[in-house]
C-alpha positions in Angstrom: 6.6 5.4 40.9 8.8 7.1 43.6 9.2 10.2 40.7 5.8 10.3 40.7 4.6 10.6 43.9 6.9 13.0 45.3 6.2 15.4 42.4 2.0 14.3 43.5 3.2 15.6 47.1 5.2 18.5 45.7 1.8 20.1 44.4 1.2 21.0 48.0 4.6 23.0 48.2 3.2 24.9 45.3 0.2 25.3 46.5 1.4 27.4 49.6 3.5 29.0 47.3 0.7 30.0 44.9 -2.1 30.8 48.2 0.9 33.0 49.9 1.9 34.8 46.5 -1.8 35.8 46.0 -2.1 37.0 49.4 1.4 39.5 48.8 -0.2 40.6 46.0 -3.7 41.3 48.0 -1.7 43.4 50.0 -0.1 46.0 48.0 -3.2 46.6 46.1 -5.6 47.2 49.0 -3.7 49.6 50.2 -4.5 51.1 46.3 -8.0 49.9 46.8 -8.8 51.8 49.4 -6.7 55.5 48.7 -9.0 54.7 45.1 -12.7 53.7 46.4 -12.4 57.0 48.8 -11.7 59.3 45.9 -15.2 57.3 44.4 -16.6 58.2 47.5 -15.3 62.1 48.2 -16.8 62.3 44.4 -19.9 61.1 44.5 -20.7 62.7 47.7 -20.4 65.9 46.2 -21.5 65.1 42.8 -25.1 62.3 42.8 -27.9 64.2 42.4 -29.1 62.1 45.2 -26.9 61.8 48.1 -27.7 59.1 50.7 -23.2 59.5 51.5 -21.5 56.9 50.1 -18.1 55.7 52.8 -15.4 52.9 52.2 -14.5 50.6 55.1 -11.5 48.3 55.8 -12.2 45.0 58.0 -10.5 41.8 59.4 -11.0 38.4 58.5 -12.4 37.6 62.6 -12.1 34.3 64.3 -15.9 34.1 67.1 -13.7 32.2 68.8 -10.7 33.9 70.2 -12.8 37.9 69.0 -9.1 38.3 66.9 -8.3 38.8 63.2 -6.0 38.6 60.9 -4.5 41.4 59.4 -3.7 39.3 56.9 -6.7 39.1 55.4 -8.6 42.5 55.4 -11.6 43.5 52.6 -12.3 46.9 51.2 -16.3 48.2 50.8 -17.6 50.5 49.6 -21.1 51.3 50.9 -24.4 53.6 50.6 -25.7 55.2 53.4 -29.5 54.4 54.7 -32.1 56.5 52.3 -36.0 57.5 53.4 -38.4 55.4 52.3 -40.6 58.5 52.2 -43.9 56.8 54.4 -44.9 57.6 57.4 -47.8 55.4 60.3 -49.7 57.4 63.0 -51.4 56.0 65.4 -54.1 57.3 67.2 -51.9 57.8 70.3 -49.9 60.5 67.7 -47.4 57.7 68.3 -45.1 58.2 64.4 -42.8 55.4 62.6 -41.0 55.9 59.5 -39.6 53.7 57.6 -35.6 54.0 56.4 -33.6 51.3 53.5 -30.0 49.8 54.4 -27.5 51.2 51.9 -26.0 48.8 49.6 -22.4 47.4 50.7 -20.7 46.0 47.5 -16.6 44.3 48.6 -14.0 43.2 47.6 -12.8 40.4 50.0 -9.5 38.0 50.1 -10.3 34.4 50.6 -8.7 31.3 52.0 -7.1 30.4 48.8 -5.2 33.8 48.7 -8.3 35.0 45.9 -10.2 38.1 45.8 -13.9 37.7 45.8 -16.4 40.9 44.9 -19.6 40.6 45.4 -22.9 43.7 46.5 -25.1 42.7 49.9 -28.0 45.0 48.0 -30.9 47.8 49.6 -32.8 46.6 52.4 -35.8 47.5 54.8 -37.6 46.9 57.5 -40.6 46.5 55.0 -39.0 43.5 53.1 -39.6 40.3 55.2 -36.9 38.8 52.4 -33.3 38.3 54.4 -31.4 39.7 51.8 -28.6 37.4 49.0 -25.5 38.8 48.5 -24.7 38.5 44.7 -20.8 37.7 43.2 -19.8 40.1 41.1 -16.5 39.1 39.9 -13.2 36.7 40.6 -10.4 37.3 40.9 -8.2 34.7 41.1 -4.0 36.8 40.6 -4.7 39.8 42.7 -2.0 42.3 41.5 -3.2 42.2 37.5 -6.6 43.9 39.2 -6.4 47.2 38.5 -8.3 49.9 39.0 -9.9 50.4 35.5 -11.6 46.6 36.6 -12.7 48.3 40.2 -14.4 50.5 38.1 -16.0 48.7 36.5 -17.0 46.3 39.2 -18.2 49.6 40.7 -20.4 50.7 38.8 -22.1 46.7 37.4 -22.3 46.7 41.5 -24.4 49.8 41.9 -26.5 49.4 38.5 -27.8 45.7 40.2 -28.4 47.5 44.0 -30.5 49.9 42.2 -33.1 47.5 41.6 -33.1 45.7 44.4 -33.9 49.9 45.9 -37.9 50.8 46.4 -36.7 53.3 44.0 -35.6 50.8 40.9 -37.8 48.1 41.7 -40.0 49.4 39.1 -37.9 50.4 36.8 -37.7 48.8 33.4 -33.6 47.4 33.6 -31.3 49.3 31.8 -27.4 48.9 31.0 -25.0 46.9 28.3 -27.4 44.0 27.0 -29.9 44.7 29.3 -32.3 42.6 26.4 -30.5 40.1 26.1 -28.8 39.4 29.5 -31.1 41.2 32.2 -30.0 42.1 35.9 -30.8 39.5 38.6 -33.0 40.9 41.4 -31.5 40.5 44.3 -35.0 40.1 45.7 -38.6 40.6 46.1 -41.2 42.9 46.1 -43.3 41.9 48.9 -46.4 43.7 49.5 -47.6 46.5 52.6 -49.9 45.3 54.8 -53.5 47.3 54.5 -56.7 47.0 56.7 -59.7 49.4 57.3 -59.1 51.6 59.6 -61.6 53.8 61.6 -60.7 57.0 59.6 -60.9 55.4 56.3 -63.4 56.7 54.8 -65.8 54.9 52.7 -65.9 54.8 48.8 -69.5 54.0 48.0 
């Protein structure tokens, strides 16, 4: 009986070892991913037909109580720049208001277990009052087994979903693999722009 109890207690030692091993894997893989994400961003900035700009960010786990970071838990993000929404409002005072859509974020970040989660934060703008919800793209149990081919597949999937959260894609038919059977999730709903009769509006009879 005592041996069984000892074996149960030793699960913690095995668990700690596995967590530390996964974290060590991620620190090595993170450096490789950072270089690869920069390569992807440079390629898109050069070759994409619409150049909203693509950027790579590295962030670290943050503790608000002491304003401290953990160097052992970095994340990597590929994000797009803001896009003008091609709508302008003016008032009688000559003031002008234009709206911009914020870019998407595709992030790979470690969890406390040492596993890595890949998720996408969709496009958002002041015209859409619905707070953006992140969409999970993948969970990597063993970060050391993450290849650049898998990373590319995660980026592709994330960008496809992000497109349908943008004002440029909300009205489009979803495309991509198995679109008929497995439609891509819509990150948030379309909100209408408010309309009202204005003094300068021409009345149609």
